[in-house]
N, C-alpha and C positions, 0 to 999 in steps of 0.2 A: 202184789197188792191187789186185793179184790174190792171192788166198789159195787154195792148193790144197785139194782135198777132204780129203786125208790130214791136212793141218795143222788143218783145221777139226775133223775127227773127233778128232784128238789133244787139241784143246782142250775137247772135250766133258766130259772128266773134271775140268776146272777148277771146274765148278759142281757141288757136292754138296749133297744135302739133309742137314739136321741130323738127329740121332738122334730127337729129339722129333717132327720133322715126318714122319719115316718111320713112327713109331708112329701119329701122327694120320692118315696116309694109309691105313694098314691099317685103322684104325678107321672111316675113311670108307667102306670096302667094306661093313661092317655097317650103317652109317648109310644108305647108298644103298639097300641091300636092304630095310631097314625102311621107308624113304620110299616105295619102289615099292609095297610091300604096303599101306600106309595109304592112298595115293592111289587105288589100284585098289579098295580097300574102299569109299571114299567114292563113287566112280563107280558101283559095284554097288548101293549103297543108293539113289542117285538113280534108277538105271535100273529097279530092281525095286520101288521104293517107290511110294506113291500119287502120282497126278498132281499133287496140290497141292504136292508138294515142289519142283517145277520152276516157278518164276515169273519175273517180270521182273528180280528181283534175284538169285535163286539161280543163274540161268543164267551170271552172271558168275563165281560160285564154281565152277561146273562147268568153265567155260573155263579158269579159273586152275588147277584140279586137273589138267586135261589137259596144260596147259603144264608144270606141275611134274613130271608123270609123264614127259613127253618129256625134260625136263631131267635127271631122275634116271636114266632108262633109256639115254639116248644120250650126254649131255655128261659126266656124272660118271664113267662107266667110261673114257672117253677121257682125261679129266683125271687120273684115278688111274693109268692106264697111263703117261701122260707123266711123272708124278711118280716112280713106282716102277721103271719100266723106261726111263729117260731115254735110255740109250745106244742102245737098239734103234731108236729113231725119230729120233735126232739127225741133222739135216741132210736128213731126208725131207720135201721141200716139199709132197708130196701129203698126207701125214698131217697136217702142220702147217696146211695149207689147210683141211682138213676140221675139225681141232680148233678153229681160230680161228673158223670159220664157225658151228659149233654153239654155241661159247661166246658169241659175240656175239648170235646170234639168240635163243637160249633166255633169256639174261639180259635182253635188251631186251624180249622179249615179256612176261616176267613184270612188268617195270617199267611197260610200257605198259598191261597189264591192270590193274595197281594204279591207274593214272591213270583208266582207264575206270570202275572201281568208285567212285573218289572223285567223279568227275563225275556218276555215277548218284545219289549221295547229294545232290549239289547240285540236280539236277533234281527229286528228290523233295521238297526243301525249297522250291525257287523256284517251280516250276510243278506243284503237287500234282494239280490237275485233269487236266492232260495226262498226268502220270506214271501215273495210274490206268489210262489207256488204253494204256500202253506194253506191247508184247507181248514174248514170248520171242525172236522173230525179230530184234528190235532189238538185243538183246545179242549174238546170233550175228553179225550184220552188223558190229557195232562191233569185235568181235575179228577178223573177216576183213579189215576195212579196216586194222586195226593190223598184221596179218601182211603184207599186200601192201605197206604203207608201209615196213615193216622190210626185206623182201626187195628192194624197189626200191633201197634205199640200199646194202645189203650184198652183193648178188650181184656187182657189179663188183669189190669188194674180194676176194671169194672166188675169182673167176676169175683175177685178176692175181696173187693170193697163191699160187695153185696152179701157175701156169705161168711164174713169174718166172724170169729168167736172171741169172747173176752179172754180166753185162755191163749189164743194164738198171737194176739197183739197187745201192745201196751194200752191200758185203760186210762183215759184222761178223766180228771174230775168233771169235765164238761164234754158234751158230745155235740159239736156243731158241724154241719155238713161241709164246711170249708176244709176241715181237717181230714185228710186221707191218710189213714193210719197203717195201711198194709203196704208191703214191699217198698219200704222207704228208699233203699238203695236203687231199686229199679225205677222208682219215681224220678229220682234225680237224673238218671241217664235218659229217661223218656222226655223229661222237660228240656234237656239240652238238645236232644235230637229233633224235637217237634216244635219247640218254642224259641229258645234262645238263639240257636244257630240260624234258623230261617230269618228271624227278625234282625239279627246282626248282618246277615247277607243283604237284606233289603236296605238297611241303614247305610251299608258300605257301598253297595252298587249304585244307589240313586245319585249321590254326588258325583261319582265318576261318570255316570251316564250324562249328567248335566254338562260336565266339562267337555265330554266328547262332542256333544251337540253344539256347544258354544264354539269349540275349536273348528268344527266343520263349517258352521255358518260364517265364522271369521275368515276362513280360507276362501270361501266362495265370494265374500265381500272384497277381499284383497284382489282376487283375480278379476273381478268386475271393474275395480278402480284402475288396475294396471292396463286392462284392455281399453278403457276410456282414455287414460292418459296417453297411451301410445298412438291413439287415433287423433289426438288433439294437437300434434306437432304441426309445424308449417308445411304446407304442401300446396301445390297448384291445382286448383279445381278446374281451371280452364285457362284459355289465353288471357293473360293480363290479370288474373284473379289469384290472389294469394291469401290463404287462410292463416291468420295470426294465431300464435300459441297463447294460451291463457296467461294472465298476469302472474308475475312471480309471487309466491306466497299464497296464491288463491288455490283452494282445494277444488279440483275438478268435480263438477256435479255428477252424481251417480245417476245413470239413466234409470228411469222408472221401469221397474219390472214387476208384473203381477205375479203373485205367488201361485205356483202350480197347484193343482188339486191334490196330488199325492203329498206335496210338502205341507199344504194346509191341513190335511187330515193327520199327518204325522205330528204336527205341532199341537193340534187339539187333543190328540190321544196322549201325547207326552204331558200336556197340562193336566189332563185327568189323572194320570199316574201320580204326578206331584201332589195334587190335592189329596188323593187317597192315602199316599204315604204319610203326608203331614198329619192327617186326621188319625191314621192308625197309630203313629208313633205317640201322639198325645194320649190316646186311650191305652196303649201298651204300658207306658210309664205309670199312668195313674192306677192301673190294676196290678202290675208286676211288683212294684215296691211294697205295697202293703201285703200282697200275697206271700212274698218271701219272708217278711217279718212275722206273719202269722204262722208260717211253717217253722220258723226258728223258735218261736215261743208257743208251740203247740201245747194246749192244755192250760195255759196261763190266761187269766181273765185280764185282757188289755183292751179297755173300751175304745181308746183312740185308734188302735190298729184296726179293730173290727169295724168301727164307724167309717174310717177312711176307705177300707176295702169295699164295704157295702155301698158307700156313696159313689165310688168309682164304677161299680157295676151299673148303678142307675145312670151315671154319666155316659157310659158306653152305649146306652140305648139311644142317645142323641145321634150317635154315629150312623145308626140304621135309618135315620131321617136325612142326615146330611149327604149320604152317598147317592141316593136317588136324585136329589136336587143337583148334585155335581154332574151326574150323568146327563141330565137335561140341559144344563148350562154349557157343557163343554163338548158334547157330541152333537154336531150340527145336524146330521141327518135325523137323529132322534128328536131334536128340538123342533125341526120343521114338521115332522110327522105329528107331534103332539099339538103344534099350532094348527095344523090342518083339522084335527079333531075338534078343537075349540071353534074353528070357523064353521064347521058343519053343525055344531050344537048351538052356536050363536050367530044366526044369519044376520046380515045388515038390516037395519030398520028401514032404510030407503033403498028400494030396488030400482 
């Protein structure tokens, strides 16, 4: 089946964004700008702050911030252009090739970095002795391996998507950049290797990690109570002085113990991981479901699927703002450093 270019371009007007999605897309311009500012600010704090801010865990946060900044600075403008000026790029295979490539790689890199952070918490819990010797370079290499792994899968798709011809692939009545029409079987394998399996691992490992942490803290609490109970039995403290046991049915009071600095840091980092996983899962579901439906009904004009997918892309931009805020709230050292900057910029009125 041959479809002329004029016929394809004429059909470009058959898909229109709803008024609400147009407004959301324009709002996405402001969201993207704010996301770039926040992520740049986080990187500046890490760069100009004391050396203690960069450790074996925070390097993963820095890498995630760089990935988010690239996503906001490169992918979001292309996505918004594709939404707001659809006709200008309709049928342009080179633009669509670049658009799809950055959309794939930046989204996949963020998901893979989330898996790296989750595995980092597992290592801290499973092999604490080795984890204390882990260096910043380990985190850098982990992200580099993830990047190479992603590019190795998606570069063939990028090349074929940019140089395809109408004779080599099926021609759809419409050409929208979301539809990747080349190497369909390879696409399926790549999506499983880069998207579905890593995200399934994050969703499976996180609840087990929570259970392990809860079990460890419960065992520590039981040991503390047992130690306190054994020391509360009757004994003679001196001549004629007998210490009585606590009343029956009364639970012995747990001695107040301040949380150690390593334990406090572990809890704050675990809290950050949970927030990131929760936000990522919401965004994954919102984009994955309509994306799968669009691939199943490629070439068919389904306004609801297209609107839901495009709205999910705009919703994902909010994640780029939420993550820097979570870093500041849950990483104490970063929080204190940012507060010190504000104290320098805003000196007290009364000296």
